[in-house]
C-alpha positions as CSV (number, residue, x, y, z in Angstrom):
1,M,251.4,79.7,-127.8
2,P,254.4,81.6,-129.3
3,F,255.9,84.5,-127.5
4,T,255.7,87.1,-129.8
5,P,256.5,91.2,-129.3
6,A,252.9,91.6,-129.1
7,T,252.8,89.1,-126.4
8,R,255.6,90.8,-124.5
9,F,254.2,94.3,-124.9
10,S,250.9,92.6,-123.3
11,S,252.8,91.2,-120.5
12,Q,254.9,94.8,-119.7
13,Y,251.4,96.4,-119.8
14,L,249.6,94.4,-117.3
15,A,252.9,94.2,-115.0
16,A,252.7,98.3,-115.0
17,A,249.0,98.1,-114.5
18,L,249.3,95.6,-111.4
19,F,252.1,97.5,-110.0
20,A,249.9,100.8,-110.4
21,L,247.0,99.3,-108.7
22,S,249.6,98.1,-105.7
23,I,251.1,101.6,-105.4
24,S,247.2,103.6,-105.6
25,G,245.9,100.7,-102.8
26,C,248.7,102.0,-100.6
27,A,248.6,105.6,-100.9
28,L,246.5,106.7,-98.1
29,S,244.6,110.2,-98.0
30,P,244.7,112.4,-94.7
31,Q,242.1,112.5,-92.2
32,Q,240.6,114.8,-89.8
33,I,239.5,113.4,-86.4
34,A,236.4,115.1,-84.9
35,I,237.3,115.1,-80.7
36,K,234.4,114.9,-78.5
37,P,235.5,113.3,-75.5
38,Q,232.9,111.8,-72.7
39,I,233.2,110.7,-69.3
40,V,230.7,109.3,-66.3
41,V,231.1,111.4,-63.2
42,E,228.9,110.7,-60.2
43,P,226.9,113.7,-58.7
44,R,228.3,115.2,-55.7
45,D,228.1,118.3,-53.8
46,Y,231.8,118.7,-53.1
47,G,232.2,122.2,-54.5
48,K,229.3,124.1,-52.5
49,Q,228.9,126.3,-55.6
50,Q,232.6,127.5,-55.1
51,Q,233.9,129.0,-58.6
52,L,236.6,127.4,-60.4
53,I,238.6,128.9,-63.3
54,V,238.9,126.1,-66.1
55,E,241.9,126.2,-68.7
56,T,242.9,123.6,-70.9
57,L,246.6,124.4,-72.4
58,D,247.4,122.3,-75.6
59,E,251.2,121.8,-75.2
60,R,251.5,119.7,-78.3
61,S,254.7,120.7,-80.4
62,N,252.5,120.4,-83.5
63,D,248.8,119.8,-84.6
64,I,249.6,116.1,-86.2
65,L,248.2,113.2,-84.2
66,G,250.5,110.8,-86.6
67,V,250.4,109.5,-89.7
68,R,248.5,106.5,-91.5
69,G,251.4,104.8,-93.3
70,G,251.4,103.8,-96.6
71,V,253.7,104.9,-99.7
72,Y,253.5,108.7,-99.2
73,K,253.6,109.3,-95.4
74,D,253.8,113.0,-95.8
75,T,250.4,113.2,-97.3
76,S,248.5,110.3,-95.0
77,I,248.4,112.7,-91.9
78,I,246.1,112.5,-89.0
79,Q,244.9,115.7,-87.7
80,L,242.2,117.1,-85.3
81,E,239.1,118.6,-87.1
82,N,238.4,120.9,-83.8
83,A,240.3,122.5,-81.2
84,F,241.2,119.7,-78.8
85,S,241.8,122.0,-75.7
86,K,238.0,123.6,-76.4
87,A,236.6,120.0,-76.4
88,I,238.8,119.0,-73.1
89,T,237.7,122.4,-71.5
90,R,233.8,121.5,-72.3
91,E,234.1,117.9,-70.6
92,V,235.8,119.2,-67.6
93,I,233.5,121.9,-67.1
94,K,230.5,119.4,-67.2
95,A,232.7,117.1,-64.6
96,L,232.9,119.8,-61.9
97,S,229.8,121.0,-62.2
98,S,228.3,117.5,-61.7
99,W,230.6,117.9,-58.7
100,G,228.8,120.8,-57.4
101,F,231.0,123.5,-58.6
102,D,230.4,126.7,-60.6
103,P,233.3,126.3,-63.2
104,I,234.1,129.4,-65.5
105,E,236.8,130.0,-68.1
106,T,237.6,133.7,-67.6
107,S,237.4,135.8,-64.4
108,S,238.8,139.2,-63.3
109,Q,238.3,137.7,-59.8
110,K,241.2,135.9,-57.6
111,L,239.8,132.2,-57.8
112,P,241.0,128.7,-57.7
113,E,242.6,127.7,-60.7
114,F,241.9,124.4,-62.6
115,T,244.5,123.8,-65.4
116,L,244.8,120.8,-67.7
117,S,247.9,120.7,-70.0
118,V,247.8,118.2,-72.7
119,Q,251.5,117.3,-73.3
120,S,250.9,114.6,-76.0
121,I,249.2,112.6,-78.5
122,D,251.0,109.5,-80.0
123,Y,249.7,107.7,-82.7
124,E,252.0,104.8,-84.3
125,T,251.6,102.4,-86.8
126,N,253.8,99.4,-87.9
127,D,252.6,100.0,-91.5
128,R,252.7,96.1,-92.3
129,T,251.2,94.7,-95.2
130,V,249.3,92.0,-93.6
131,A,247.9,93.6,-90.6
132,N,248.5,96.9,-88.8
133,T,249.1,97.6,-84.9
134,I,248.0,100.9,-84.1
135,T,249.8,102.3,-81.0
136,T,248.0,105.3,-79.7
137,T,249.0,107.3,-76.1
138,I,247.6,110.5,-74.8
139,K,249.0,112.1,-71.8
140,M,247.6,114.9,-69.9
141,A,248.9,116.7,-66.5
142,L,246.8,118.4,-64.0
143,K,247.6,121.5,-61.6
144,V,245.1,122.7,-59.2
145,Q,245.7,126.0,-57.9
146,W,243.9,127.0,-54.4
147,G,245.6,130.1,-53.0
148,K,249.0,129.3,-51.7
149,T,248.0,125.7,-51.9
150,A,248.4,123.1,-54.9
151,Y,247.4,119.7,-56.1
152,A,249.4,118.0,-59.3
153,G,248.9,115.1,-61.4
154,N,249.9,113.6,-64.1
155,Y,247.7,111.0,-66.3
156,S,247.9,109.2,-69.4
157,A,246.0,106.2,-71.2
158,S,247.4,103.8,-74.1
159,R,245.7,101.7,-76.6
160,S,246.9,98.7,-79.1
161,R,244.7,97.7,-81.9
162,T,245.3,95.6,-84.9
163,F,243.5,96.3,-88.3
164,I,243.6,94.4,-91.2
165,K,244.1,97.3,-93.1
166,A,244.5,101.0,-92.3
167,P,241.9,102.5,-90.1
168,T,239.4,104.5,-91.6
169,E,238.6,108.1,-90.4
170,A,235.5,106.8,-88.3
171,A,237.7,104.1,-86.7
172,N,240.1,106.9,-85.8
173,T,237.6,109.3,-84.6
174,R,236.8,106.3,-81.9
175,L,240.2,105.6,-81.0
176,I,240.9,109.0,-80.5
177,N,238.0,109.8,-78.3
178,E,238.2,106.7,-76.5
179,L,241.6,107.2,-75.5
180,S,241.1,111.2,-74.6
181,S,237.5,110.1,-72.8
182,A,240.2,107.3,-70.7
183,V,242.6,110.1,-69.6
184,L,239.8,112.2,-68.3
185,Q,237.8,109.3,-66.6
186,E,241.0,108.6,-64.6
187,I,241.3,112.6,-63.6
188,F,237.9,112.3,-62.4
189,D,238.2,109.1,-60.7
190,D,241.3,110.2,-58.8
191,P,240.5,110.0,-55.1
192,E,243.5,112.3,-54.0
193,L,242.1,115.0,-56.4
194,A,238.6,114.3,-55.0
195,A,239.8,114.5,-51.4
196,F,241.9,117.8,-52.1
197,L,239.1,119.7,-53.5
198,Q,236.6,118.9,-50.7
199,K,239.3,119.8,-48.1
200,Q,239.9,123.2,-49.8
201,V,236.3,124.2,-50.2
202,A,235.9,123.2,-46.6
203,N,238.7,125.2,-45.4
204,Q,237.3,127.9,-47.3
205,K,233.7,127.9,-46.0
206,S,235.0,127.7,-42.6
207,A,237.5,130.6,-43.0
208,N,234.5,132.9,-43.9
């Protein structure tokens, strides 16, 4: 078949169309993650119905978890759909209730304070064409202030997973929730924390 201006135009049109398709395939839309961590805490009578003030501080520098990659990284951001601090507080209150405490969020009384700080949530992707490796890390810090005595601890969890293509919103939701649940589980699996709380409750009961 002879090469004519018409075939040249057809080839150029086809190349442009393929290029446009490749670009559109790499343009990733933003995602909203609904955070709902869940942990398992064995029922214990550590608290003897002692009231605790529970507070979660979100100390992240911004609300963006990370970017999905792709051509337009500025628009392929991942954010939380709901307030991270409120979601964490709800699960902490449930866990402390299982330990026999009476956790509340506010009080005019001087009560022991259970304060959890969300320091960072990192979502990183290598953004390769064949497969994407997503690495997520969550770091939290805990401080329990009981009168003049305090307990402090740092906790974190990290996961790396490889996807053939960029994870869907549902996949990222599972990833972030699994990780936030893992950090909270680490906190309530901490034997030193449990021992500290039991000791403070026992001291207070004996003082009364």
